[in-house]
All heavy atoms as TSV, in Angstrom:
chain	resi	resn	atom	element	x	y	z
A	1	MET	N	N	0.852	-1.153	0.020
A	1	MET	CA	C	0.028	0.041	0.008
A	1	MET	C	C	0.912	1.208	0.013
A	1	MET	O	O	1.883	1.352	0.670
A	1	MET	CB	C	-0.886	0.006	1.229
A	1	MET	CG	C	-1.926	1.200	1.221
A	1	MET	SD	S	-2.983	1.186	2.741
A	1	MET	CE	C	-4.038	-0.144	2.547
A	2	ASN	N	N	0.517	2.167	-0.752
A	2	ASN	CA	C	1.270	3.460	-0.758
A	2	ASN	C	C	1.274	4.081	0.530
A	2	ASN	O	O	0.273	4.128	1.281
A	2	ASN	CB	C	0.579	4.389	-1.851
A	2	ASN	CG	C	1.337	5.669	-2.181
A	2	ASN	OD1	O	2.349	5.913	-1.561
A	2	ASN	ND2	N	0.827	6.324	-3.130
A	3	THR	N	N	2.426	4.754	0.837
A	3	THR	CA	C	2.447	5.483	2.197
A	3	THR	C	C	1.485	6.584	2.395
A	3	THR	O	O	0.756	6.723	3.498
A	3	THR	CB	C	3.897	6.041	2.382
A	3	THR	OG1	O	4.907	5.042	2.165
A	3	THR	CG2	C	4.073	6.534	3.707
A	4	TYR	N	N	1.205	7.379	1.278
A	4	TYR	CA	C	0.180	8.359	1.454
A	4	TYR	C	C	-1.172	7.792	1.644
A	4	TYR	O	O	-1.980	8.392	2.317
A	4	TYR	CB	C	0.272	9.274	0.195
A	4	TYR	CG	C	1.476	10.080	0.038
A	4	TYR	CD1	C	2.356	9.807	-0.972
A	4	TYR	CD2	C	1.800	11.031	0.949
A	4	TYR	CE1	C	3.500	10.573	-0.981
A	4	TYR	CE2	C	2.941	11.757	0.930
A	4	TYR	CZ	C	3.847	11.525	-0.129
A	4	TYR	OH	O	4.899	12.340	-0.237
A	5	LEU	N	N	-1.588	6.725	0.968
A	5	LEU	CA	C	-2.886	6.092	1.129
A	5	LEU	C	C	-2.981	5.557	2.452
A	5	LEU	O	O	-4.085	5.575	3.081
A	5	LEU	CB	C	-3.076	4.995	0.112
A	5	LEU	CG	C	-4.292	4.327	0.032
A	5	LEU	CD1	C	-5.544	5.221	-0.192
A	5	LEU	CD2	C	-4.370	3.228	-1.062
A	6	GLN	N	N	-1.909	4.950	3.076
A	6	GLN	CA	C	-1.969	4.422	4.391
A	6	GLN	C	C	-2.120	5.573	5.345
A	6	GLN	O	O	-2.868	5.424	6.282
A	6	GLN	CB	C	-0.645	3.635	4.674
A	6	GLN	CG	C	-0.635	2.907	6.022
A	6	GLN	CD	C	0.572	2.037	6.157
A	6	GLN	OE1	O	1.532	2.177	5.414
A	6	GLN	NE2	N	0.413	1.128	7.091
A	7	ALA	N	N	-1.444	6.627	5.149
A	7	ALA	CA	C	-1.579	7.882	6.045
A	7	ALA	C	C	-3.092	8.369	5.985
A	7	ALA	O	O	-3.669	8.779	7.004
A	7	ALA	CB	C	-0.595	8.924	5.650
A	8	MET	N	N	-3.675	8.484	4.816
A	8	MET	CA	C	-5.058	8.851	4.570
A	8	MET	C	C	-6.024	7.966	5.313
A	8	MET	O	O	-6.929	8.475	5.912
A	8	MET	CB	C	-5.377	9.024	3.283
A	8	MET	CG	C	-4.636	10.156	2.487
A	8	MET	SD	S	-4.997	11.683	3.099
A	8	MET	CE	C	-6.570	11.952	2.617
A	9	CYS	N	N	-5.710	6.671	5.285
A	9	CYS	CA	C	-6.642	5.644	6.133
A	9	CYS	C	C	-6.499	6.049	7.599
A	9	CYS	O	O	-7.604	6.023	8.281
A	9	CYS	CB	C	-6.131	4.330	5.716
A	9	CYS	SG	S	-6.596	3.812	4.109
A	10	TRP	N	N	-5.385	6.249	8.195
A	10	TRP	CA	C	-5.225	6.505	9.484
A	10	TRP	C	C	-5.910	7.919	9.781
A	10	TRP	O	O	-6.620	7.965	10.848
A	10	TRP	CB	C	-3.806	6.629	9.906
A	10	TRP	CG	C	-3.212	5.243	10.208
A	10	TRP	CD1	C	-2.352	4.542	9.393
A	10	TRP	CD2	C	-3.422	4.423	11.300
A	10	TRP	NE1	N	-2.061	3.305	9.958
A	10	TRP	CE2	C	-2.722	3.258	11.152
A	10	TRP	CE3	C	-4.247	4.605	12.415
A	10	TRP	CZ2	C	-2.711	2.172	12.075
A	10	TRP	CZ3	C	-4.188	3.455	13.445
A	10	TRP	CH2	C	-3.446	2.341	13.202
A	11	ALA	N	N	-5.757	8.870	8.949
A	11	ALA	CA	C	-6.416	10.140	9.183
A	11	ALA	C	C	-7.966	9.931	9.153
A	11	ALA	O	O	-8.726	10.659	9.884
A	11	ALA	CB	C	-6.046	11.138	8.102
A	12	LEU	N	N	-8.449	9.184	8.256
A	12	LEU	CA	C	-9.927	8.938	8.148
A	12	LEU	C	C	-10.339	8.315	9.521
A	12	LEU	O	O	-11.492	8.600	10.106
A	12	LEU	CB	C	-10.229	8.067	6.947
A	12	LEU	CG	C	-11.705	7.823	6.766
A	12	LEU	CD1	C	-12.382	8.994	6.392
A	12	LEU	CD2	C	-11.857	6.731	5.673
A	13	ALA	N	N	-9.634	7.276	9.970
A	13	ALA	CA	C	-9.980	6.645	11.256
A	13	ALA	C	C	-10.024	7.703	12.419
A	13	ALA	O	O	-11.013	7.786	13.264
A	13	ALA	CB	C	-9.093	5.568	11.510
A	14	ILE	N	N	-9.081	8.578	12.452
A	14	ILE	CA	C	-9.016	9.589	13.520
A	14	ILE	C	C	-10.185	10.592	13.360
A	14	ILE	O	O	-10.762	11.018	14.420
A	14	ILE	CB	C	-7.687	10.289	13.518
A	14	ILE	CG1	C	-6.595	9.360	13.972
A	14	ILE	CG2	C	-7.655	11.472	14.500
A	14	ILE	CD1	C	-5.197	9.749	13.759
A	15	MET	N	N	-10.459	11.056	12.248
A	15	MET	CA	C	-11.664	11.851	11.944
A	15	MET	C	C	-12.900	11.184	12.296
A	15	MET	O	O	-13.907	11.948	12.818
A	15	MET	CB	C	-11.511	12.524	10.546
A	15	MET	CG	C	-10.408	13.601	10.392
A	15	MET	SD	S	-10.532	14.355	8.852
A	15	MET	CE	C	-10.268	13.135	7.629
A	16	GLY	N	N	-13.096	9.963	12.035
A	16	GLY	CA	C	-14.256	9.167	12.216
A	16	GLY	C	C	-14.430	9.183	13.813
A	16	GLY	O	O	-15.606	9.175	14.307
A	17	LEU	N	N	-13.398	8.980	14.497
A	17	LEU	CA	C	-13.495	8.947	15.917
A	17	LEU	C	C	-13.846	10.285	16.456
A	17	LEU	O	O	-14.737	10.382	17.414
A	17	LEU	CB	C	-12.002	8.666	16.591
A	17	LEU	CG	C	-11.849	8.534	18.054
A	17	LEU	CD1	C	-12.707	7.388	18.593
A	17	LEU	CD2	C	-10.468	8.453	18.476
A	18	ALA	N	N	-13.411	11.383	15.953
A	18	ALA	CA	C	-13.880	12.719	16.353
A	18	ALA	C	C	-15.380	12.966	16.089
A	18	ALA	O	O	-16.062	13.496	16.942
A	18	ALA	CB	C	-13.076	13.787	15.587
A	19	VAL	N	N	-15.839	12.402	14.967
A	19	VAL	CA	C	-17.197	12.555	14.629
A	19	VAL	C	C	-18.041	11.742	15.680
A	19	VAL	O	O	-19.170	12.177	16.065
A	19	VAL	CB	C	-17.596	12.154	13.186
A	19	VAL	CG1	C	-19.041	11.993	12.944
A	19	VAL	CG2	C	-16.881	13.155	12.279
A	20	LEU	N	N	-17.672	10.580	15.911
A	20	LEU	CA	C	-18.403	9.700	16.871
A	20	LEU	C	C	-18.375	10.403	18.275
A	20	LEU	O	O	-19.327	10.243	18.992
A	20	LEU	CB	C	-17.809	8.379	16.949
A	20	LEU	CG	C	-17.983	7.471	15.754
A	20	LEU	CD1	C	-17.126	6.087	15.933
A	20	LEU	CD2	C	-19.396	7.198	15.464
A	21	ASN	N	N	-17.369	11.047	18.660
A	21	ASN	CA	C	-17.284	11.717	19.939
A	21	ASN	C	C	-18.174	12.916	19.894
A	21	ASN	O	O	-18.863	13.097	20.930
A	21	ASN	CB	C	-15.882	12.140	20.237
A	21	ASN	CG	C	-15.717	12.527	21.616
A	21	ASN	OD1	O	-16.453	12.314	22.476
A	21	ASN	ND2	N	-14.643	13.295	21.952
A	22	VAL	N	N	-18.278	13.637	18.910
A	22	VAL	CA	C	-19.172	14.774	18.822
A	22	VAL	C	C	-20.668	14.350	18.969
A	22	VAL	O	O	-21.501	15.042	19.746
A	22	VAL	CB	C	-18.956	15.568	17.490
A	22	VAL	CG1	C	-20.068	16.510	17.241
A	22	VAL	CG2	C	-17.636	16.217	17.481
A	23	PHE	N	N	-20.983	13.219	18.354
A	23	PHE	CA	C	-22.333	12.769	18.439
A	23	PHE	C	C	-22.595	11.869	19.681
A	23	PHE	O	O	-23.538	11.267	19.697
A	23	PHE	CB	C	-22.730	12.075	17.133
A	23	PHE	CG	C	-22.990	12.903	15.918
A	23	PHE	CD1	C	-22.094	12.858	14.885
A	23	PHE	CD2	C	-23.952	14.046	15.988
A	23	PHE	CE1	C	-22.205	13.731	13.781
A	23	PHE	CE2	C	-24.049	14.822	14.893
A	23	PHE	CZ	C	-23.286	14.663	13.775
A	24	GLU	N	N	-21.589	11.853	20.435
A	24	GLU	CA	C	-21.756	11.123	21.817
A	24	GLU	C	C	-22.031	9.625	21.670
A	24	GLU	O	O	-22.690	9.043	22.445
A	24	GLU	CB	C	-22.724	11.735	22.795
A	24	GLU	CG	C	-22.293	13.218	23.063
A	24	GLU	CD	C	-23.370	13.918	24.008
A	24	GLU	OE1	O	-24.296	13.322	24.319
A	24	GLU	OE2	O	-23.038	15.008	24.389
A	25	VAL	N	N	-21.385	9.108	20.586
A	25	VAL	CA	C	-21.572	7.590	20.440
A	25	VAL	C	C	-20.546	6.897	21.275
A	25	VAL	O	O	-20.804	5.900	21.823
A	25	VAL	CB	C	-21.415	7.217	18.948
A	25	VAL	CG1	C	-21.429	5.810	18.721
A	25	VAL	CG2	C	-22.442	7.935	18.033
A	26	ILE	N	N	-19.420	7.610	21.443
A	26	ILE	CA	C	-18.471	7.006	22.397
A	26	ILE	C	C	-18.182	8.118	23.430
A	26	ILE	O	O	-18.320	9.318	23.249
A	26	ILE	CB	C	-17.082	6.693	21.656
A	26	ILE	CG1	C	-16.486	7.853	20.925
A	26	ILE	CG2	C	-17.309	5.544	20.751
A	26	ILE	CD1	C	-15.227	7.576	20.349
A	27	SER	N	N	-17.685	7.743	24.572
A	27	SER	CA	C	-17.536	8.627	25.691
A	27	SER	C	C	-16.230	9.384	25.470
A	27	SER	O	O	-15.362	9.113	24.689
A	27	SER	CB	C	-17.454	7.874	27.080
A	27	SER	OG	O	-16.269	7.061	27.102
A	28	ASP	N	N	-16.082	10.510	26.323
A	28	ASP	CA	C	-14.939	11.381	26.204
A	28	ASP	C	C	-13.709	10.669	26.599
A	28	ASP	O	O	-12.599	10.858	26.105
A	28	ASP	CB	C	-15.215	12.623	27.036
A	28	ASP	CG	C	-16.170	13.615	26.353
A	28	ASP	OD1	O	-16.375	13.492	25.151
A	28	ASP	OD2	O	-16.802	14.530	27.073
A	29	GLY	N	N	-13.783	9.987	27.677
A	29	GLY	CA	C	-12.695	9.156	28.187
A	29	GLY	C	C	-12.172	8.231	27.167
A	29	GLY	O	O	-10.862	8.098	27.019
A	30	THR	N	N	-12.983	7.510	26.460
A	30	THR	CA	C	-12.539	6.534	25.455
A	30	THR	C	C	-11.997	7.393	24.265
A	30	THR	O	O	-10.916	6.878	23.655
A	30	THR	CB	C	-13.753	5.724	24.888
A	30	THR	OG1	O	-14.304	5.008	26.080
A	30	THR	CG2	C	-13.447	4.692	23.828
A	31	ALA	N	N	-12.595	8.455	23.954
A	31	ALA	CA	C	-12.006	9.172	22.834
A	31	ALA	C	C	-10.605	9.794	23.182
A	31	ALA	O	O	-9.727	9.800	22.128
A	31	ALA	CB	C	-13.001	10.289	22.429
A	32	GLN	N	N	-10.490	10.186	24.307
A	32	GLN	CA	C	-9.186	10.882	24.762
A	32	GLN	C	C	-8.041	9.647	24.673
A	32	GLN	O	O	-6.987	10.011	24.166
A	32	GLN	CB	C	-9.249	11.399	26.176
A	32	GLN	CG	C	-8.044	12.132	26.544
A	32	GLN	CD	C	-8.181	12.771	27.931
A	32	GLN	OE1	O	-9.164	12.482	28.536
A	32	GLN	NE2	N	-7.195	13.455	28.290
A	33	ALA	N	N	-8.444	8.461	25.143
A	33	ALA	CA	C	-7.422	7.437	25.010
A	33	ALA	C	C	-7.129	7.035	23.612
A	33	ALA	O	O	-5.980	6.768	23.157
A	33	ALA	CB	C	-7.991	6.215	25.815
A	34	MET	N	N	-8.103	7.078	22.773
A	34	MET	CA	C	-7.944	6.708	21.274
A	34	MET	C	C	-7.218	7.877	20.599
A	34	MET	O	O	-6.420	7.482	19.613
A	34	MET	CB	C	-9.316	6.454	20.684
A	34	MET	CG	C	-9.964	5.061	21.155
A	34	MET	SD	S	-8.885	3.649	21.052
A	34	MET	CE	C	-9.040	3.437	19.290
A	35	PHE	N	N	-7.501	9.072	20.868
A	35	PHE	CA	C	-6.761	10.160	20.332
A	35	PHE	C	C	-5.257	10.190	20.662
A	35	PHE	O	O	-4.415	10.707	20.012
A	35	PHE	CB	C	-7.265	11.506	20.710
A	35	PHE	CG	C	-8.629	11.888	19.920
A	35	PHE	CD1	C	-9.724	12.344	20.735
A	35	PHE	CD2	C	-8.625	11.800	18.539
A	35	PHE	CE1	C	-10.871	12.614	20.015
A	35	PHE	CE2	C	-9.835	12.018	17.881
A	35	PHE	CZ	C	-10.990	12.449	18.609
A	36	THR	N	N	-4.945	9.532	21.734
A	36	THR	CA	C	-3.553	9.386	22.133
A	36	THR	C	C	-2.893	8.106	21.422
A	36	THR	O	O	-1.770	8.217	21.016
A	36	THR	CB	C	-3.410	9.157	23.663
A	36	THR	OG1	O	-3.984	10.348	24.351
A	36	THR	CG2	C	-1.953	9.006	24.037
A	37	THR	N	N	-3.632	7.063	21.313
A	37	THR	CA	C	-3.175	5.781	20.903
A	37	THR	C	C	-3.067	5.764	19.309
A	37	THR	O	O	-2.076	5.248	18.730
A	37	THR	CB	C	-4.099	4.621	21.372
A	37	THR	OG1	O	-4.199	4.689	22.751
A	37	THR	CG2	C	-3.550	3.295	20.965
A	38	LEU	N	N	-4.150	6.178	18.535
A	38	LEU	CA	C	-4.132	6.147	17.171
A	38	LEU	C	C	-3.057	6.765	16.444
A	38	LEU	O	O	-2.506	6.249	15.504
A	38	LEU	CB	C	-5.574	6.491	16.614
A	38	LEU	CG	C	-6.688	5.575	16.781
A	38	LEU	CD1	C	-7.872	6.143	16.235
A	38	LEU	CD2	C	-6.428	4.307	16.109
A	39	PRO	N	N	-2.679	7.977	16.802
A	39	PRO	CA	C	-1.413	8.721	16.109
A	39	PRO	C	C	-0.156	7.906	16.367
A	39	PRO	O	O	0.662	7.733	15.446
A	39	PRO	CB	C	-1.413	10.057	16.714
A	39	PRO	CG	C	-2.845	10.393	17.096
A	39	PRO	CD	C	-3.327	9.025	17.707
A	40	ILE	N	N	-0.088	7.315	17.627
A	40	ILE	CA	C	1.156	6.590	17.769
A	40	ILE	C	C	1.170	5.385	16.971
A	40	ILE	O	O	2.312	4.963	16.346
A	40	ILE	CB	C	1.219	6.240	19.396
A	40	ILE	CG1	C	1.473	7.435	20.137
A	40	ILE	CG2	C	2.324	5.316	19.593
A	40	ILE	CD1	C	1.206	7.303	21.608
A	41	LEU	N	N	0.103	4.638	16.823
A	41	LEU	CA	C	0.069	3.489	16.037
A	41	LEU	C	C	0.229	3.659	14.589
A	41	LEU	O	O	0.883	3.032	13.854
A	41	LEU	CB	C	-1.295	2.757	16.177
A	41	LEU	CG	C	-1.479	2.042	17.622
A	41	LEU	CD1	C	-2.910	1.410	17.673
A	41	LEU	CD2	C	-0.418	0.943	17.802
A	42	ALA	N	N	-0.308	4.938	14.197
A	42	ALA	CA	C	-0.088	5.380	12.806
A	42	ALA	C	C	1.388	5.573	12.330
A	42	ALA	O	O	1.860	5.103	11.415
A	42	ALA	CB	C	-0.883	6.590	12.477
A	43	VAL	N	N	2.029	6.253	13.279
A	43	VAL	CA	C	3.480	6.613	13.053
A	43	VAL	C	C	4.226	5.337	12.982
A	43	VAL	O	O	5.118	5.099	12.133
A	43	VAL	CB	C	3.979	7.602	14.044
A	43	VAL	CG1	C	5.531	7.626	14.049
A	43	VAL	CG2	C	3.355	8.904	13.913
A	44	ILE	N	N	4.043	4.372	14.021
A	44	ILE	CA	C	4.787	3.171	13.995
A	44	ILE	C	C	4.513	2.328	12.787
A	44	ILE	O	O	5.408	1.834	12.177
A	44	ILE	CB	C	4.347	2.315	15.320
A	44	ILE	CG1	C	4.947	3.126	16.564
A	44	ILE	CG2	C	4.916	0.888	15.142
A	44	ILE	CD1	C	4.458	2.541	17.800
A	45	SER	N	N	3.245	2.149	12.299
A	45	SER	CA	C	2.892	1.418	11.183
A	45	SER	C	C	3.330	1.869	9.939
A	45	SER	O	O	3.677	1.229	8.972
A	45	SER	CB	C	1.349	1.075	11.187
A	45	SER	OG	O	0.657	2.294	10.768
A	46	ILE	N	N	3.344	3.209	9.728
A	46	ILE	CA	C	3.752	3.858	8.477
A	46	ILE	C	C	5.365	3.868	8.379
A	46	ILE	O	O	5.906	3.590	7.306
A	46	ILE	CB	C	3.172	5.276	8.353
A	46	ILE	CG1	C	1.798	5.230	8.116
A	46	ILE	CG2	C	3.877	6.033	7.182
A	46	ILE	CD1	C	1.034	6.608	8.316
A	47	SER	N	N	5.994	4.163	9.475
A	47	SER	CA	C	7.459	4.164	9.488
A	47	SER	C	C	8.058	2.754	9.503
A	47	SER	O	O	9.132	2.578	9.025
A	47	SER	CB	C	8.044	4.974	10.625
A	47	SER	OG	O	7.780	4.304	11.837
A	48	ALA	N	N	7.340	1.831	9.878
A	48	ALA	CA	C	7.923	0.400	9.969
A	48	ALA	C	C	7.752	-0.304	8.601
A	48	ALA	O	O	8.165	-1.458	8.526
A	48	ALA	CB	C	7.217	-0.385	11.068
A	49	LYS	N	N	7.095	0.332	7.690
A	49	LYS	CA	C	6.795	-0.361	6.392
A	49	LYS	C	C	8.081	-0.634	5.732
A	49	LYS	O	O	8.933	0.159	5.339
A	49	LYS	CB	C	6.024	0.515	5.513
A	49	LYS	CG	C	5.567	-0.053	4.254
A	49	LYS	CD	C	4.669	0.887	3.504
A	49	LYS	CE	C	4.264	0.194	2.134
A	49	LYS	NZ	N	3.550	1.057	1.274
A	50	GLY	N	N	8.310	-1.931	5.562
A	50	GLY	CA	C	9.435	-2.428	4.654
A	50	GLY	C	C	10.697	-2.536	5.478
A	50	GLY	O	O	11.694	-2.905	4.757
A	51	ARG	N	N	10.799	-2.404	6.618
A	51	ARG	CA	C	12.067	-2.547	7.496
A	51	ARG	C	C	12.372	-4.082	7.679
A	51	ARG	O	O	13.599	-4.304	7.901
A	51	ARG	CB	C	11.931	-1.827	8.800
A	51	ARG	CG	C	11.996	-0.411	8.634
A	51	ARG	CD	C	12.138	0.246	9.938
A	51	ARG	NE	N	12.207	1.755	9.727
A	51	ARG	CZ	C	12.266	2.563	10.884
A	51	ARG	NH1	N	12.280	2.029	12.078
A	51	ARG	NH2	N	12.399	3.810	10.683
A	52	CYS	N	N	11.397	-4.938	7.590
A	52	CYS	CA	C	11.788	-6.278	7.889
A	52	CYS	C	C	12.087	-7.092	6.600
A	52	CYS	O	O	12.254	-8.298	6.575
A	52	CYS	CB	C	10.564	-6.994	8.575
A	52	CYS	SG	S	10.399	-6.272	10.275
A	53	ALA	N	N	12.040	-6.330	5.496
A	53	ALA	CA	C	12.192	-7.066	4.137
A	53	ALA	C	C	13.710	-7.434	4.060
A	53	ALA	O	O	14.530	-6.583	4.409
A	53	ALA	CB	C	11.742	-6.199	3.049
A	54	ARG	N	N	14.035	-8.482	3.332
A	54	ARG	CA	C	15.342	-8.940	3.119
A	54	ARG	C	C	15.954	-7.981	2.009
A	54	ARG	O	O	15.258	-7.754	1.007
A	54	ARG	CB	C	15.426	-10.301	2.768
A	54	ARG	CG	C	15.056	-11.278	3.893
A	54	ARG	CD	C	15.271	-12.727	3.515
A	54	ARG	NE	N	16.572	-12.964	3.733
A	54	ARG	CZ	C	17.175	-14.132	3.623
A	54	ARG	NH1	N	16.476	-15.165	3.112
A	54	ARG	NH2	N	18.379	-14.376	3.678
A	55	ARG	N	N	17.177	-7.562	2.261
A	55	ARG	CA	C	17.816	-6.768	1.237
A	55	ARG	C	C	18.562	-7.586	0.149
A	55	ARG	O	O	18.790	-7.050	-0.910
A	55	ARG	CB	C	18.833	-5.914	1.978
A	55	ARG	CG	C	18.186	-4.907	2.969
A	55	ARG	CD	C	17.720	-3.696	2.323
A	55	ARG	NE	N	17.216	-2.851	3.398
A	55	ARG	CZ	C	16.188	-1.994	3.171
A	55	ARG	NH1	N	15.558	-1.969	2.070
A	55	ARG	NH2	N	15.818	-1.231	4.208
A	56	GLY	N	N	18.859	-8.792	0.424
A	56	GLY	CA	C	19.491	-9.624	-0.424
A	56	GLY	C	C	20.161	-10.796	0.223
A	56	GLY	O	O	19.933	-10.960	1.365
A	57	ALA	N	N	20.960	-11.563	-0.517
A	57	ALA	CA	C	21.548	-12.668	0.132
A	57	ALA	C	C	22.677	-12.239	1.012
A	57	ALA	O	O	23.466	-11.327	0.785
A	57	ALA	CB	C	22.208	-13.665	-0.934
A	58	ALA	N	N	22.703	-12.923	2.180
A	58	ALA	CA	C	23.701	-12.531	3.270
A	58	ALA	C	C	25.070	-13.193	2.984
A	58	ALA	O	O	25.235	-14.102	2.443
A	58	ALA	CB	C	23.274	-12.972	4.583
């Protein structure tokens, strides 16, 4: 998956979380925890892309 597309998917998830919080579908405490967790997971998953791939024969 393209890095920009992956970042857009994470951004969509974070904005969806904000919308759910505005309409009080999820509580403020849950939203606060997720607003802390989701960006951290996004950075880890986007930056870790391709690091485990083999570069060639050792």
